[in-house]
N, C-alpha and C positions, 0 to 999 in steps of 0.2 A: 214845640218850637218850629217855626216855618222852615221849609226847605228853600234856602235862598239860591239854589243852583238855577241859573237862568236857562239851562238846557232842559227841555222837557224830555220825558221818557219816550222813545219811539214806540209807535203803535205796532204790536205784532201783526203780521199779515201773511197771507198765503204766498208761497213761493210762486213765481211766474209759471214754471213748468207744471204746477199743480192747478193753479187757477184758470189756466187756459183750457182745462178739460171739465170745468163745472160752472155753475151759475150761483155759487155760494158767495157770501160777503167776502170781500178781499181782506178787510180789516177784521182781525180775530178778537179784538177787545183786550183790555188790560186784565191782568191777573189781579186778585185782591191786593196783593203786596204792592204792585205798581200803581193801582188806583189810589191806595192810601198815600203813597209817596207823591203822586201828582196832586192830591188834595192838599197836602202840606205845603205846596207851592203858592197857594192863595195868600195874597198879602192883606186881604180884608180892607181894601181901599175905601175911603170914606165916600167918594162920589160914585163908586161902582161903574167904571167905564165899560166893564164887560157886559153889564145889563143894558146900558144905554146903547152900546154898539151891537147888541143882539137884535136882529130884525123882528123877532117874535117876543121880545122882552122877557126871556127866561130869567128867573131869579137865581142866577148862577151862584152867588155866594151861599144862599140857603142850600142849594143842591150839593155844593162842595162840602158844606158843613156836615150834611147827612152822610156823605161818602166817608168823610174823615172819622165819623163815629161808627163806621162799618155797616151802615144801614143802606143796603143795596137793592132791596126788593121794591118793585114798582108801587105797590100799595102804600108803603110807608112814605115814599117820595111824594106820591100824589096827595096824601092826606096831610103831610107836614109842611109842605111849601105853601106859603101864603101868596096869593095873587094880589098884585097892586092894581 
């Protein structure tokens, strides 16, 4: 069942007093649990405005479906997403 909560999960990030002493990514990324919850928010829109709004035409619904199945590795994502 889709997660109909309109509020997305906040992205975990480094605290300012930590990140001001390094050059690492500020965003730490989602945990598996949060990624699955975010994937459940996809409404599977017929016209896919997320794809048409993406400047590089990423097939976002296919990507989200793989995340929802727990397939996080880059090789699986690269081989299973169909390019249009």
